[in-house]
C-alpha positions in Angstrom: 0.8 -57.6 45.4 -2.5 -57.4 46.8 -4.0 -59.6 44.1 -2.6 -62.1 41.6 -1.8 -60.9 38.1 -4.8 -59.5 36.0 -7.2 -62.2 34.8 -10.1 -60.7 32.7 -12.5 -63.5 33.3 -12.0 -63.5 37.0 -12.0 -59.7 37.1 -15.4 -59.6 35.4 -16.7 -62.0 37.9 -15.5 -59.9 40.7 -17.3 -56.8 39.3 -20.5 -58.7 39.2 -20.3 -59.9 42.6 -19.5 -56.4 44.0 -22.4 -55.1 42.2 -24.8 -57.8 43.5 -23.8 -57.1 47.2 -23.9 -53.4 46.8 -27.6 -53.6 45.3 -28.6 -56.2 47.9 -27.0 -54.6 51.0 -26.8 -50.9 50.3 -25.4 -50.2 53.9 -22.4 -52.6 53.0 -18.9 -50.9 52.9 -17.0 -52.0 49.9 -13.7 -52.3 51.5 -10.4 -53.6 50.3 -10.9 -56.6 52.5 -14.3 -57.3 51.0 -13.0 -57.1 47.5 -10.2 -59.5 48.5 -12.5 -62.0 50.1 -14.7 -61.9 46.9 -11.8 -62.4 44.6 -10.6 -65.5 46.4 -14.2 -67.0 46.3 -15.0 -66.5 50.0 -18.8 -66.3 50.1 -20.2 -63.6 52.5 -23.0 -64.8 54.7 -26.4 -63.4 53.5 -27.6 -61.2 56.3 -31.5 -60.6 56.4 -32.3 -56.9 56.0 -34.0 -56.7 59.4 -30.7 -58.1 61.0 -28.9 -55.2 59.1 -31.1 -52.7 60.9 -30.6 -54.3 64.1 -26.7 -54.4 63.9 -26.7 -50.9 62.5 -28.6 -49.4 65.5 -26.9 -51.6 68.0 -23.4 -50.5 66.7 -24.4 -46.9 67.0 -25.5 -47.2 70.4 -22.4 -48.9 71.4 -20.3 -46.2 69.8 -22.3 -43.6 71.4 -23.8 -42.1 68.4 -27.2 -42.8 69.8 -27.2 -41.9 73.4 -29.4 -43.0 76.2 -32.9 -41.6 76.0 -32.2 -40.3 72.5 -34.9 -40.6 69.9 -34.1 -43.0 66.9 -34.8 -42.1 63.3 -38.6 -42.6 62.5 -39.7 -45.7 60.6 -40.0 -43.7 57.4 -36.5 -42.5 57.8 -35.2 -46.1 58.3 -37.2 -47.5 55.3 -35.4 -44.8 53.2 -32.2 -45.5 54.6 -32.2 -49.3 54.2 -34.4 -49.2 51.1 -36.8 -51.7 52.6 -40.5 -52.0 53.8 -42.1 -50.9 56.9 -42.9 -54.4 57.9 -38.9 -55.2 57.9 -38.4 -52.0 59.8 -41.1 -52.9 62.5 -39.6 -56.3 62.8 -36.3 -55.0 63.5 -37.6 -52.3 66.1 -39.7 -55.0 67.9 -36.8 -57.2 68.4 -34.7 -54.4 69.6 -37.5 -53.5 71.9 -37.9 -57.1 73.2 -34.3 -57.3 74.0 -34.7 -53.9 75.9 -32.1 -52.1 73.8 -34.8 -49.5 72.9 -38.3 -48.5 74.0 -41.2 -47.3 72.0 -43.9 -44.8 72.8 -47.1 -44.6 70.6 -47.3 -41.6 68.6 -43.8 -40.4 69.5 -41.3 -43.0 68.2 -38.4 -45.2 69.4 -35.9 -44.3 72.0 -32.5 -45.7 73.2 -33.2 -47.6 76.6 -31.1 -46.9 79.6 -28.5 -49.4 80.3 -29.2 -52.4 82.6 -28.5 -51.2 86.2 -29.4 -47.6 85.5 -32.8 -46.1 86.5 -34.7 -44.4 83.9 -35.5 -40.9 85.0 -38.6 -39.9 83.1 -41.1 -37.0 83.9 -44.5 -37.5 82.1 -46.3 -34.4 80.9 -49.9 -34.8 80.2 -51.5 -31.8 78.2 -54.9 -31.3 76.3 -53.8 -29.2 73.4 -51.4 -29.4 70.6 -49.8 -26.7 68.4 -51.4 -23.5 68.7 -54.7 -25.0 70.0 -56.9 -23.5 72.7 -54.0 -22.3 74.8 -50.2 -22.3 74.9 -49.8 -26.1 74.4 -46.4 -26.1 72.6 -45.0 -23.3 74.7 -45.7 -25.5 77.8 -44.1 -28.4 76.1 -40.9 -26.6 75.0 -40.5 -25.1 78.5 -41.0 -28.3 80.5 -38.9 -30.3 78.0 -36.0 -28.0 78.3 -35.9 -27.7 82.1 -36.4 -31.5 82.5 -33.2 -31.9 80.5 -31.5 -29.4 82.8 -32.3 -31.4 85.9 -31.2 -34.6 84.1 -34.7 -36.0 83.2 -36.3 -37.2 80.0 -39.8 -35.8 79.3 -42.6 -37.9 77.7 -45.3 -35.9 76.4 -48.8 -37.3 76.2 -51.7 -35.4 74.4 -55.3 -35.8 75.8 -56.8 -33.6 73.1 -59.5 -32.3 75.3 -60.9 -35.5 75.9 -61.2 -36.9 79.4 -61.5 -40.4 78.0 -58.0 -40.1 76.4 -56.7 -38.4 79.5 -57.9 -41.5 81.4 -56.1 -43.9 79.1 -52.8 -42.0 79.5 -53.2 -42.1 83.3 -53.8 -45.7 83.2 -50.6 -46.3 81.0 -48.5 -44.1 83.1 -49.6 -46.0 86.2 -48.2 -49.2 84.7 -44.8 -47.9 84.1 -42.2 -46.5 86.4 -41.9 -42.7 86.1 -40.1 -40.2 88.3 -43.2 -37.8 88.4 -46.0 -36.4 86.5 -47.0 -32.8 85.4 -50.8 -33.0 84.7 -52.7 -30.2 83.0 -56.1 -31.6 83.9 -59.3 -31.2 81.6 -61.6 -31.4 84.5 -62.1 -33.8 87.7 -63.6 -36.7 85.9 -60.6 -38.9 86.3 -59.9 -37.9 90.0 -60.0 -41.7 91.0 -56.9 -42.3 88.9 -55.2 -39.0 89.9 -55.7 -39.8 93.7 -54.5 -43.3 93.0 -51.3 -41.9 91.7 -51.0 -39.7 94.8 -51.6 -42.8 97.2 -49.0 -44.7 95.2 -46.4 -42.1 96.0 -46.0 -40.8 92.6 -44.8 -37.2 92.6 -47.5 -34.9 91.0 -47.8 -31.1 90.0 -50.7 -29.7 88.5 -50.4 -27.3 85.6 -52.9 -24.2 85.1 -55.8 -25.8 86.8 -56.5 -26.7 90.4 -58.5 -29.7 91.5 -60.6 -29.1 94.5 -60.8 -32.6 95.5 -57.1 -33.0 96.2 -54.3 -30.9 97.7 -51.6 -30.9 94.9 -49.4 -28.1 94.2 -50.4 -26.2 91.0 -48.5 -23.6 88.9 -50.7 -21.0 87.3 -51.0 -17.6 85.9 -52.5 -14.9 87.9 -55.8 -15.5 86.0 -58.1 -13.2 88.2 -55.5 -10.3 88.2 -54.7 -10.5 84.5 -58.4 -10.3 83.9 -59.0 -7.5 86.3 -56.4 -5.4 84.7 -57.4 -6.1 81.1 -61.0 -5.0 81.8 -59.9 -1.9 83.4 -57.8 -1.1 80.5 -61.0 -1.5 78.0 -62.8 0.9 80.5 -60.0 3.4 80.5 -60.2 3.4 76.6 -63.9 4.9 77.1 -66.0 1.6 77.0 -68.9 0.8 79.3 -70.7 -2.1 77.6 -68.5 -4.7 77.8 -69.3 -8.5 77.0 -67.7 -11.6 78.4 -67.3 -14.8 76.4 -65.9 -18.0 77.8 -67.2 -21.3 78.9 -66.9 -21.4 82.7 -65.9 -25.1 82.6 -62.8 -24.8 84.7 -61.4 -23.0 87.7 -59.1 -21.0 85.4 -62.0 -19.5 83.3 -63.9 -19.0 86.6 -61.1 -16.7 87.8 -61.0 -14.8 84.6 -64.7 -14.3 84.8 -64.4 -13.2 88.5 -61.7 -10.6 87.5 -64.1 -9.3 84.6 -67.0 -8.9 87.0 -65.1 -7.2 89.8 -63.3 -4.7 87.3 -66.7 -3.6 86.2 -68.3 -3.3 89.6 -65.2 -1.6 90.8 -65.6 1.1 88.1 -69.3 1.5 88.9 -70.7 -0.6 86.0 -73.6 -3.0 86.7 -73.1 -6.5 85.3 -75.6 -7.4 82.3 -76.4 -11.0 82.0 -77.5 -10.4 78.4 -74.0 -10.0 77.2 -72.2 -12.7 79.4 -71.8 -15.9 77.7 -70.4 -18.6 80.0 -71.8 -21.4 78.2 -72.5 -22.3 74.6 -75.7 -23.6 72.7 -73.7 -26.1 70.7 -72.6 -28.7 73.2 -69.7 -31.0 72.7 -69.8 -34.6 73.9 -69.7 -35.0 77.8 -66.2 -36.2 77.1 -65.0 -33.0 75.8 -64.6 -29.4 76.9 -66.7 -26.8 75.3 -65.2 -25.1 72.4 -66.4 -22.1 70.7 -67.5 -23.0 67.0 -67.7 -20.5 64.2 -71.4 -20.7 63.9 -71.7 -20.2 67.7 -69.5 -17.2 67.4 -71.8 -15.7 64.7 -74.8 -16.3 66.9 -73.1 -14.5 69.9 -72.1 -11.5 67.5 -75.6 -11.3 66.3 -76.9 -11.3 70.0 -74.4 -8.7 71.1 -75.3 -6.5 68.2 -78.9 -6.5 69.1 -78.5 -5.2 72.7 -79.4 -1.9 73.6 -77.3 0.1 74.6 -74.8 -1.3 72.1 -71.9 -3.3 73.1 -68.7 -1.8 72.2 -66.0 -4.4 73.5 -65.6 -8.1 74.2 -63.4 -9.6 77.0 -62.6 -13.1 75.8 -61.5 -15.9 78.1 -58.8 -17.1 75.8 -57.4 -15.8 72.4 -59.1 -18.6 70.3 -62.4 -17.3 71.4 -61.3 -13.9 70.3 -60.2 -15.2 66.9 -63.6 -16.8 66.3 -65.5 -14.0 67.4 -63.5 -11.6 65.3 -63.9 -13.8 62.2 -67.8 -14.0 62.8 -67.9 -10.1 63.2 -65.9 -9.6 59.8 -68.4 -12.2 58.2 -71.2 -9.7 59.5 -69.4 -6.6 58.1 -68.5 -5.2 61.7 -65.8 -3.0 61.7 -62.9 -3.8 64.2 -62.0 -2.0 66.6 -64.1 0.9 65.4 -67.5 -0.8 66.0 -66.5 -3.7 68.3 -63.2 -4.1 70.2 -61.7 -7.4 71.4 -59.2 -8.3 74.3 -57.9 -11.9 74.6 -55.9 -14.0 77.3 -52.9 -16.0 76.5 -51.1 -13.7 73.8 -50.7 -16.6 71.2 -50.2 -15.8 67.5 -52.9 -16.9 65.1 -52.6 -16.7 61.4 -56.1 -15.3 61.2 -55.0 -12.2 63.3 -52.1 -11.1 61.3 -54.0 -8.1 59.9 -54.9 -6.9 63.4 -52.6 -7.3 66.5 -55.0 -8.6 69.2 -54.5 -6.9 72.6 -54.2 -10.0 75.1 -53.1 -10.9 78.6 -49.7 -12.5 78.0 -48.8 -15.6 80.2 -45.1 -16.4 80.9 -45.2 -19.9 79.6 -41.5 -20.4 80.1 -41.7 -19.4 83.8 -44.8 -21.7 84.2 -42.9 -24.6 82.7 -39.7 -24.0 84.8 -41.8 -23.7 88.0 -43.5 -26.9 87.4 -40.3 -28.9 86.9 -38.7 -27.1 89.9 -41.7 -28.1 92.1 -41.8 -31.7 90.7 -38.0 -32.0 91.3 -38.5 -30.9 95.1 -41.1 -33.5 95.4 -39.0 -36.2 93.8 -35.9 -35.3 95.9 -38.1 -35.7 99.2 -36.9 -32.4 100.6 -39.3 -32.8 103.5 -41.7 -29.8 103.0 -44.6 -30.2 100.6 -44.0 -27.5 97.7 -46.4 -24.5 97.8 -48.5 -23.5 94.6 -46.9 -20.9 92.5 -48.8 -18.0 90.9 -46.9 -16.5 87.9 -47.5 -12.7 87.0 -49.1 -11.7 83.7 -49.0 -8.6 81.8 -51.2 -6.8 79.3 -49.8 -6.9 75.7 -51.4 -4.2 74.1 -52.1 -4.4 70.3 -54.6 -2.4 68.0 -57.9 -4.3 68.7 -59.3 -2.0 71.1 -60.9 1.4 69.9 -60.0 4.5 72.1 -63.2 6.8 72.4 -61.2 9.5 74.3 -59.1 10.0 71.1 -62.2 10.9 68.9 
């Protein structure tokens, strides 16, 4: 027999003990061995809750349930799992970090550290924008992350949020850690000192979307000039002559799109009209941030466009967010789209505000851009001998229903 003959008093005591341990230690498995130990009065050691968390995570890492580089459950998830406070969870994670079992990244979470003797292969992606903001932020992240994995690298993602100061802090943090390489979507050249320092230190670097004139670094970008040139020609083919341009010319990327707009008009015999070209905004952001079109500024631009004679019939926008803001402002002023004012954007990103209207937009191949970035960086990391050349990715015009065709009337 496993236990002595039934004893009512002792059995009741055993039940109370099991309930106590189950309540105090939710993760404790009530096994036959445990019940036997309790029956014979063998007292279990009282393990602090934070130690339970440490033991659980260490055990799962040892068994391969959590693999090297894999993200661990969040603090909130661990709080729920172990029915404990955030302070206890943080204490456990800090101890695991101190012993180099895990590493933590601010804003991202905790990850299983590489085993000692293994080199951590990490590519850092620094990007200005988060979900659906300003450009294809998350499309870039998904693509770069996917191809990093294919090449056997972890991808750490850092958002500068359009702030050169935040970008600077990220670059400073990265320079203190050993990373295999960096893919940087630069806001501007304000942090060129840190960028050039990375290059001098031999850190492999590839630029995404925006070239920096100060340094020779390979860049992967869309064919911004050609994409804009073809888009404006498309508008002209629909019978439009008075075509406005809106986009803060605060980067080489927008500069190329602006040049494509200008040359398309001139090549079709249409003179440029500075009264309908908006390359800077009245509502200035701080010197730290890029210029972003606000709704009130968009309303001002629509008012100006509508007051010009001859009347503007179409607007080419440097990105889709600008198009979305302008269309919203136009609707507030009871302007019919596209009958009275047509719009074309650049990026081909879905915004909830445009669901009732399919915006005609220049589509960027975000997946191919991300893939080319990782391939270029991998070649630099591998020291193939030749400096990788910059890559220009083709665009295509995605036709929606935001451009009125005069020829059909």
